[in-house]
C-alpha positions as CSV (number, residue, x, y, z in Angstrom):
1,M,37.7,-14.0,-32.1
2,C,40.2,-13.7,-29.2
3,S,39.3,-14.2,-25.6
4,V,38.2,-11.2,-23.6
5,V,38.7,-10.8,-19.8
6,F,35.3,-9.8,-18.3
7,E,36.1,-9.7,-14.6
8,E,39.1,-10.0,-12.2
9,I,39.3,-10.2,-8.4
10,T,42.1,-10.2,-5.9
11,I,42.1,-13.0,-3.3
12,P,42.3,-11.6,0.3
13,K,45.5,-12.2,2.3
14,E,47.2,-13.5,-0.8
15,S,49.0,-11.8,-3.7
16,V,46.9,-13.7,-6.2
17,L,44.7,-12.3,-9.0
18,A,41.9,-14.4,-10.5
19,S,40.5,-13.5,-13.9
20,F,38.1,-15.2,-16.3
21,S,37.7,-14.9,-20.0
22,T,35.4,-16.0,-22.7
23,G,35.5,-16.3,-26.5
24,H,36.9,-19.5,-28.2
25,Q,38.4,-20.5,-24.8
26,H,36.5,-20.3,-21.5
27,S,39.1,-20.2,-18.8
28,I,40.0,-18.9,-15.3
29,T,43.6,-17.8,-14.8
30,F,45.4,-17.3,-11.5
31,W,48.3,-14.7,-11.4
32,D,50.9,-14.0,-8.8
33,I,50.7,-10.2,-8.5
34,K,54.1,-9.7,-6.8
35,R,56.1,-11.9,-9.1
36,R,53.9,-11.0,-12.1
37,I,53.7,-14.5,-13.4
38,R,50.8,-16.8,-14.3
39,L,50.3,-19.6,-11.7
40,K,47.8,-21.8,-13.5
41,S,44.8,-21.8,-15.7
42,F,41.6,-23.8,-15.7
43,S,39.5,-24.4,-18.8
44,S,35.8,-24.6,-18.5
45,P,33.7,-26.6,-20.9
46,A,31.0,-23.9,-20.8
47,R,30.9,-20.2,-21.0
48,L,31.8,-18.4,-17.8
49,F,29.7,-15.5,-16.4
50,S,30.8,-14.7,-12.8
51,I,33.5,-15.3,-10.2
52,A,33.6,-14.7,-6.5
53,V,36.0,-15.3,-3.6
54,S,35.6,-15.8,0.2
55,L,36.6,-12.9,2.4
56,D,38.1,-15.1,5.1
57,V,39.3,-18.3,3.4
58,P,42.4,-17.6,1.2
59,N,42.3,-19.0,-2.3
60,L,38.7,-20.2,-2.2
61,V,37.2,-19.1,-5.6
62,V,33.8,-19.9,-7.0
63,A,33.1,-19.7,-10.7
64,G,29.7,-19.7,-12.5
65,S,29.4,-21.3,-15.9
66,S,26.3,-21.8,-18.1
67,R,24.7,-24.4,-15.8
68,E,27.2,-25.3,-13.1
69,V,29.3,-23.8,-10.3
70,I,33.0,-24.7,-10.0
71,V,34.6,-24.5,-6.5
72,F,38.4,-24.1,-6.3
73,G,40.5,-25.4,-3.4
74,E,41.8,-23.1,-0.6
75,D,45.5,-24.1,-1.1
76,S,45.9,-25.8,-4.5
77,L,43.8,-23.4,-6.7
78,D,42.5,-26.6,-8.3
79,P,38.8,-27.3,-8.9
80,T,37.5,-29.4,-5.9
81,A,33.8,-29.5,-6.6
82,L,31.4,-29.0,-9.4
83,F,27.7,-28.9,-8.9
84,G,24.7,-28.0,-11.0
85,F,22.1,-25.3,-10.4
86,R,19.2,-27.1,-12.0
87,R,15.9,-26.7,-10.2
88,A,14.3,-29.4,-12.3
89,S,15.1,-31.4,-15.4
90,S,13.6,-28.6,-17.5
91,Y,15.9,-26.0,-16.0
92,G,18.7,-25.3,-18.5
93,R,19.4,-21.6,-18.3
94,E,22.7,-19.8,-17.5
95,I,24.0,-18.9,-14.1
96,W,24.7,-15.1,-14.3
97,S,25.9,-14.4,-10.8
98,V,27.7,-16.5,-8.1
99,D,28.9,-15.7,-4.6
100,V,30.5,-17.4,-1.6
101,S,30.0,-16.5,2.0
102,P,32.8,-15.4,4.3
103,G,34.3,-18.6,5.6
104,G,33.5,-20.4,2.5
105,S,30.6,-22.5,3.9
106,K,27.7,-21.3,1.7
107,F,27.4,-20.6,-2.0
108,L,24.7,-19.0,-4.2
109,G,23.8,-18.7,-7.8
110,S,21.2,-16.7,-9.7
111,G,20.1,-16.3,-13.3
112,P,17.3,-15.7,-15.8
113,D,14.6,-17.6,-13.9
114,G,14.5,-15.1,-11.0
115,A,15.5,-17.5,-8.3
116,I,18.5,-17.5,-6.0
117,M,19.8,-21.0,-5.1
118,I,21.8,-21.7,-2.0
119,W,24.2,-24.5,-1.3
120,G,26.2,-25.3,1.8
121,R,28.9,-27.6,3.0
122,D,30.1,-29.0,6.3
123,G,33.6,-30.3,5.4
124,P,35.1,-30.9,2.0
125,A,33.8,-28.9,-1.0
126,D,32.6,-32.1,-2.6
127,S,30.1,-32.6,0.3
128,M,27.8,-29.9,-1.1
129,Q,24.2,-29.9,0.0
130,R,21.3,-27.8,-1.4
131,L,20.0,-25.5,1.4
132,G,17.1,-23.9,-0.4
133,T,15.8,-21.5,-3.1
134,L,14.8,-17.9,-2.6
135,E,12.0,-16.7,-4.9
136,G,10.5,-13.2,-5.1
137,H,12.0,-11.4,-8.1
138,K,9.7,-11.5,-11.1
139,T,12.5,-11.6,-13.7
140,A,16.2,-12.4,-14.0
141,V,18.4,-11.8,-11.0
142,I,21.5,-10.0,-12.3
143,T,23.5,-10.1,-9.1
144,A,23.3,-11.5,-5.6
145,K,25.8,-11.2,-2.7
146,F,26.1,-12.5,0.9
147,T,26.6,-9.9,3.6
148,E,29.6,-10.2,5.9
149,D,27.6,-11.9,8.7
150,S,26.3,-14.5,6.1
151,E,22.8,-14.0,7.5
152,R,21.4,-11.9,4.6
153,I,21.6,-11.7,0.8
154,I,21.3,-8.5,-1.3
155,S,20.0,-9.0,-4.8
156,G,19.4,-6.8,-7.9
157,S,17.3,-7.8,-10.8
158,A,15.8,-6.9,-14.2
159,D,12.5,-6.2,-12.5
160,A,14.1,-3.0,-11.2
161,E,14.2,-4.1,-7.6
162,V,16.9,-4.5,-4.9
163,R,15.8,-7.0,-2.3
164,V,17.3,-7.8,1.1
165,W,16.8,-11.5,2.1
166,D,16.9,-13.0,5.6
167,L,18.4,-16.5,5.3
168,K,16.8,-17.8,8.5
169,S,13.2,-17.0,7.4
170,G,13.7,-17.0,3.7
171,R,11.7,-13.7,3.5
172,S,12.7,-10.5,1.8
173,H,11.8,-6.9,1.6
174,V,12.2,-4.5,-1.3
175,L,14.9,-2.0,-0.5
176,V,14.8,-0.1,-3.8
177,K,12.1,-0.1,-6.5
178,E,12.8,1.7,-9.8
179,G,10.7,2.4,-12.9
180,M,10.0,-0.4,-15.3
181,G,12.6,-1.1,-17.9
182,K,15.5,-0.5,-15.6
183,T,18.0,-3.2,-14.6
184,I,19.6,-2.7,-11.2
185,R,23.1,-4.0,-10.4
186,P,23.7,-2.9,-6.8
187,L,27.2,-2.7,-5.3
188,L,27.3,-4.0,-1.7
189,S,29.7,-2.6,0.9
190,R,32.2,-5.0,2.4
191,R,30.3,-5.3,5.7
192,G,27.0,-5.5,4.0
193,E,25.6,-2.4,5.6
194,Y,25.1,-0.2,2.5
195,V,24.1,-0.7,-1.1
196,A,25.3,1.7,-3.8
197,I,23.3,2.2,-7.1
198,S,24.8,4.2,-9.9
199,R,22.8,6.9,-11.6
200,R,23.3,9.0,-14.7
201,R,24.5,11.9,-12.6
202,G,25.6,10.4,-9.4
203,I,25.4,7.5,-6.9
204,D,22.6,6.7,-4.5
205,I,23.6,4.9,-1.2
206,W,21.0,2.9,0.8
207,S,21.1,1.4,4.2
208,C,20.4,-2.4,4.1
209,R,19.0,-2.1,7.7
210,G,16.4,0.4,6.7
């Protein structure tokens, strides 16, 4: 079986494309878009599920593997930190979604256990500290994203809910609640003001402030 590219993102302020693949080889590849050449690749020992990039810090990429998060440097595109998302010794499930806040100071990860874990740093990427865990979804969190002000997180889950989280209080409110059996993967606008949810015959747009 050959490798398949699942997702690709463009790094702001740079002509760099980051893509990840899975198959026999789990890897992240960085491409120079203007010159159309491959800059470098990084092989992960575990299967990759998600990648994210900061909006303000060029070349800061976060990758989610089966149990860990890999942080890449702002300038070198080399991995500068690797930390686990285990809540306890019994936690051994995959990380399905990762994100990094604008400015690159906070990171999050979510997965099958329904929790969203948050890490932060004040300095080098290897000085990562656990900031807390957000719990409220009943089943797997499919995706979670920081808003542009880094004060809220928008999450969608297999329990058919979209939640808006306040990071200061740790509380959330349900923005959208669908019928059972539906998995919601919301798309967050760049400034974090609106959430779009695809339908069979259209797209619904919700205000995150509502």
